[in-house]
DRENBATOR-888802 format. One record per residue (C-alpha): residue number from 1; chain; x, y, z. Coordinates in steps of 0.1 Angstrom, whole numbers. Each point is the difference from the previous one (the first is absolute). Example, Ala and Ser with C-alpha at 12.3 -4.5 7.8 and 13.67 -1.06 7.14 Angstrom:
<recs>
(1; A; (123; -45; 78))
(2; A; (14; 34; -7))
</recs>
This chain:
<recs>
(1; A; (1088; 994; 788))
(2; A; (29; 17; -5))
(3; A; (-11; 10; -34))
(4; A; (-31; 14; 10))
(5; A; (22; 18; 30))
(6; A; (22; 19; -23))
(7; A; (-30; 7; -22))
(8; A; (-19; 20; 29))
(9; A; (36; 16; 10))
(10; A; (4; 11; -34))
(11; A; (-34; 13; 1))
(12; A; (12; 22; 29))
(13; A; (27; 10; -10))
(14; A; (-14; 17; -32))
(15; A; (-22; 24; 27))
(16; A; (33; 17; 14))
(17; A; (2; -26; 30))
(18; A; (36; -7; 8))
(19; A; (-5; -36; 0))
(20; A; (40; -23; 15))
(21; A; (-4; -37; -9))
(22; A; (31; -15; 21))
(23; A; (-6; -43; -5))
(24; A; (25; -25; 11))
(25; A; (12; -12; -32))
(26; A; (13; -36; 12))
(27; A; (-37; -7; 14))
(28; A; (-15; 9; -31))
(29; A; (7; -33; -19))
(30; A; (-13; 17; -34))
(31; A; (-2; 39; 3))
(32; A; (-21; 11; -27))
(33; A; (24; 25; -15))
(34; A; (-26; 8; -26))
(35; A; (-29; 14; 28))
(36; A; (33; 17; 19))
(37; A; (7; 18; -34))
(38; A; (-37; 11; 3))
(39; A; (9; 17; 30))
(40; A; (28; 16; -11))
(41; A; (-12; 13; -29))
(42; A; (-31; 17; 22))
(43; A; (28; 16; 21))
(44; A; (2; -24; 26))
(45; A; (31; -5; 20))
(46; A; (11; -42; -1))
(47; A; (34; -17; 22))
(48; A; (3; -33; 9))
(49; A; (19; -5; 33))
(50; A; (27; -17; -20))
(51; A; (-1; -34; 18))
(52; A; (11; -22; -34))
(53; A; (32; -9; -8))
(54; A; (15; 27; -34))
(55; A; (28; 13; -7))
(56; A; (10; 36; 19))
(57; A; (-23; -12; 28))
(58; A; (9; -9; 36))
(59; A; (-3; -35; 13))
(60; A; (-30; 3; 21))
(61; A; (-21; -28; -19))
(62; A; (-10; -9; 40))
(63; A; (-14; 35; 8))
(64; A; (-35; -2; -11))
(65; A; (-24; 31; 4))
(66; A; (-28; -15; 12))
(67; A; (-21; 30; 12))
(68; A; (-33; 3; -15))
(69; A; (-8; 40; 6))
(70; A; (-22; 21; -15))
(71; A; (3; 40; 5))
(72; A; (-27; 24; -10))
(73; A; (5; 39; -4))
(74; A; (24; -8; 32))
(75; A; (-34; 0; 27))
(76; A; (-13; -38; -8))
(77; A; (22; -31; -1))
(78; A; (-12; -40; -8))
(79; A; (24; -23; 14))
(80; A; (-2; -38; 5))
(81; A; (3; -37; -19))
(82; A; (-16; 11; -32))
(83; A; (23; -3; -27))
(84; A; (-12; 5; -39))
(85; A; (-10; -30; -16))
(86; A; (-24; -23; -9))
(87; A; (2; -26; 29))
(88; A; (-7; 29; 22))
(89; A; (-35; 5; -11))
(90; A; (-8; -36; -4))
(91; A; (11; -6; -34))
(92; A; (23; -29; 4))
(93; A; (-19; -32; 1))
(94; A; (26; -19; 24))
(95; A; (-4; 24; 24))
(96; A; (-36; 10; -5))
(97; A; (-10; 28; 26))
(98; A; (26; 22; 12))
(99; A; (-1; 10; 34))
(100; A; (23; 37; 7))
(101; A; (-7; 25; 21))
(102; A; (12; 37; -6))
(103; A; (-5; 32; 22))
(104; A; (-11; 36; -11))
(105; A; (18; 24; 19))
(106; A; (-6; 38; 2))
(107; A; (14; 27; 27))
(108; A; (43; 6; 11))
(109; A; (4; -35; -10))
(110; A; (0; 2; -29))
(111; A; (28; 25; -10))
(112; A; (23; -31; 20))
(113; A; (-15; -23; -30))
(114; A; (9; 29; -24))
(115; A; (37; 0; 12))
(116; A; (3; -37; -1))
(117; A; (-8; -1; -38))
(118; A; (21; 35; -4))
(119; A; (29; -23; 14))
(120; A; (-8; -29; -21))
(121; A; (2; 23; -34))
(122; A; (28; 16; 9))
(123; A; (18; -36; 4))
(124; A; (-11; -9; -34))
(125; A; (6; 32; -14))
(126; A; (22; 19; 15))
(127; A; (-27; 29; -3))
(128; A; (-15; 22; 32))
(129; A; (-39; 9; -12))
(130; A; (-17; 31; 12))
(131; A; (-28; -12; 17))
(132; A; (-32; 13; 21))
(133; A; (8; -3; 40))
(134; A; (-35; 16; 9))
(135; A; (-28; -31; 16))
(136; A; (-29; 5; 2))
(137; A; (-16; 6; 34))
(138; A; (-21; -37; 7))
(139; A; (-35; -4; 9))
(140; A; (5; -19; 31))
(141; A; (29; 17; 20))
(142; A; (24; -16; 26))
(143; A; (5; -38; -18))
(144; A; (36; -10; 2))
(145; A; (22; -11; -27))
(146; A; (36; -15; -3))
(147; A; (9; 0; -35))
(148; A; (31; -20; 4))
(149; A; (19; -9; -36))
(150; A; (30; -25; 2))
(151; A; (25; -13; -23))
(152; A; (38; -15; -8))
(153; A; (13; 37; 0))
(154; A; (-12; 5; 38))
(155; A; (27; 0; 26))
(156; A; (-22; -22; 27))
(157; A; (-20; -36; -9))
(158; A; (-30; 23; 0))
(159; A; (-24; -24; -10))
(160; A; (8; -28; 22))
(161; A; (7; 27; 30))
(162; A; (-37; 9; -8))
(163; A; (-15; -33; 6))
(164; A; (13; -9; 24))
(165; A; (-10; 29; 23))
(166; A; (-31; 2; -12))
(167; A; (-2; -38; 10))
(168; A; (14; 5; 34))
(169; A; (-33; 24; 5))
(170; A; (-22; -24; -4))
(171; A; (-21; -4; 35))
(172; A; (-35; -17; -11))
(173; A; (-1; -10; -38))
(174; A; (25; 4; -28))
(175; A; (-12; -10; -36))
(176; A; (21; -2; -31))
(177; A; (-8; -4; -37))
(178; A; (31; -7; -23))
(179; A; (-1; -18; -34))
(180; A; (36; -15; 11))
(181; A; (10; -5; 36))
(182; A; (41; -8; 4))
(183; A; (9; 21; 27))
(184; A; (34; 4; 13))
(185; A; (6; -11; 34))
(186; A; (-3; 31; 18))
(187; A; (-38; -3; -14))
(188; A; (-6; -33; 10))
(189; A; (12; 9; 36))
(190; A; (-21; 25; 5))
(191; A; (-30; -17; -14))
(192; A; (2; -30; 24))
(193; A; (10; 23; 30))
(194; A; (-32; 20; -11))
(195; A; (-24; -35; 2))
(196; A; (21; -9; 40))
(197; A; (-13; 39; 7))
(198; A; (-36; -18; -7))
(199; A; (-6; 19; -32))
(200; A; (-19; -10; -27))
(201; A; (23; -7; -31))
(202; A; (-14; -8; -27))
(203; A; (19; -6; -39))
(204; A; (-24; 8; -33))
(205; A; (17; -18; -32))
(206; A; (-8; -9; -31))
(207; A; (-13; -34; -10))
(208; A; (11; 2; -39))
(209; A; (40; 11; 1))
(210; A; (12; 17; -27))
(211; A; (39; 1; 4))
(212; A; (11; -37; 14))
(213; A; (29; 3; 21))
(214; A; (-19; 30; 20))
(215; A; (-30; -26; -1))
(216; A; (22; -31; 13))
(217; A; (18; 19; 22))
(218; A; (-32; 13; 24))
(219; A; (-6; -35; 7))
(220; A; (34; -4; 20))
(221; A; (-13; 27; 25))
(222; A; (-37; -10; 3))
(223; A; (17; -35; 11))
(224; A; (22; 24; 23))
(225; A; (-23; 20; 12))
(226; A; (-36; -15; 2))
(227; A; (9; -20; 28))
(228; A; (10; 31; 17))
(229; A; (-37; 13; -1))
(230; A; (4; 22; -29))
(231; A; (-33; -8; -19))
(232; A; (9; 1; -42))
(233; A; (-28; 2; -27))
(234; A; (-5; -3; -35))
(235; A; (-28; 17; -23))
(236; A; (-17; -14; -15))
(237; A; (-24; 17; -32))
(238; A; (32; 13; -13))
(239; A; (34; 15; -2))
(240; A; (11; 19; 33))
(241; A; (22; 29; -8))
(242; A; (-9; 27; 28))
(243; A; (30; 7; 23))
(244; A; (-23; 7; 31))
(245; A; (8; 3; 33))
(246; A; (-23; 5; 32))
(247; A; (13; 5; 41))
(248; A; (-25; 2; 27))
(249; A; (-32; 23; -7))
(250; A; (20; 30; -12))
(251; A; (27; -3; -23))
(252; A; (-1; -12; -33))
(253; A; (26; 1; -30))
(254; A; (-2; -2; -37))
(255; A; (26; 1; -25))
(256; A; (22; -19; -27))
(257; A; (22; -21; 20))
(258; A; (-4; -38; 2))
(259; A; (11; -16; 29))
(260; A; (34; -17; -16))
(261; A; (38; 8; -4))
(262; A; (-9; 17; -30))
(263; A; (-23; 28; 10))
(264; A; (22; -2; 34))
(265; A; (34; 10; -12))
(266; A; (0; -2; -37))
(267; A; (-31; 15; -17))
(268; A; (-9; 47; 3))
(269; A; (-32; -5; 23))
(270; A; (-25; 25; 13))
(271; A; (-23; -9; 30))
(272; A; (-28; 24; 12))
(273; A; (-8; -9; 39))
(274; A; (-30; 14; 14))
(275; A; (-8; 6; 39))
(276; A; (-39; 5; -3))
(277; A; (-23; -24; 18))
(278; A; (-29; 11; -25))
(279; A; (25; -10; -31))
(280; A; (15; -30; 22))
(281; A; (-38; -13; 1))
(282; A; (-6; 3; -38))
(283; A; (34; -25; -4))
(284; A; (-14; -20; 27))
(285; A; (-31; -6; -19))
(286; A; (16; -5; -34))
(287; A; (25; -24; 19))
(288; A; (-33; -20; 13))
(289; A; (-13; -6; -31))
(290; A; (34; -11; -17))
(291; A; (1; -25; 31))
(292; A; (-35; -16; -7))
(293; A; (12; -5; -34))
(294; A; (32; -20; 8))
(295; A; (8; -33; 15))
(296; A; (21; -3; 34))
(297; A; (31; -25; -13))
(298; A; (24; -11; 24))
(299; A; (34; -24; 4))
(300; A; (-20; -27; -14))
(301; A; (-5; 17; -31))
(302; A; (41; -2; -6))
(303; A; (2; -36; 19))
(304; A; (-22; -13; -26))
(305; A; (18; 11; -35))
(306; A; (27; -27; -14))
(307; A; (33; 0; 13))
(308; A; (10; 17; -36))
(309; A; (-23; 30; 8))
(310; A; (16; 1; 36))
(311; A; (38; 1; -10))
(312; A; (-11; 25; -28))
(313; A; (-16; 22; 26))
(314; A; (30; -2; 20))
(315; A; (25; 8; -26))
(316; A; (-19; 31; -9))
(317; A; (-1; 15; 32))
(318; A; (40; -3; -3))
(319; A; (-4; 22; -29))
(320; A; (-30; 25; 18))
(321; A; (29; 27; 1))
(322; A; (1; 0; -38))
(323; A; (-33; -5; -12))
</recs>
């Protein structure tokens, strides 16, 4: 997929389109240098986010650009869970079907997404791009969208504050889909308070693990929170990678942030929050199908595990801020 992606970018660059490709080098286990050179030779611009260690680089290996952003002509943008890789097309034998969610945006929210990309490009290259800042008129005006990027360079812990605030707004239902569930204490307290208010709190996580420590530590949160009334579900058909939240009947969020320490405090992330009943209804229908494809789990799943597994899970939780 990476090779094909770069080949397409090279074709676009040869047509005279300015192409800027920014990738997270630590997240790219084997960057296809030949393919990246193909983009450069066609006139495109390629830069890494400089997260890997090397001579002359700042020690920022723990800072990861986890955003998945595409901006087209300054008028369209795409944000969500999809990276560029074969597994995201369901081509991995272990994961099988890949369940993800991406969102397409037009209108005045697009320059906000483009600004985030510009800042990331400047972080990586010290260059400031000249870009188009006039958004295209939208077919359905009046939809409210908040573009919320955050990262370790922010003055405040924006990610954690965002989740806590949105959770406190829930009055009827709060549905969250995340491949990793390793929240901080503030988010845990907010979720349990939501249950006390009578909110239907559901957390959808994968059945199959892709990061062992995160997977193990997640069991301890189920043990802690399920007795209070938080409902946990494991997605069955394949691997669940979407990052989606639904609040009541008119608020929904789609983005790149998982509900774990790394996304809350360490990664550069982006979430799009929509206050629109029509869009929220579409998200609700999507998640209802996901819950039908999942099974509910409780404390008994953790308690039935052997002692070594339970000890390993608790040790993994202690390491959660480092994962």
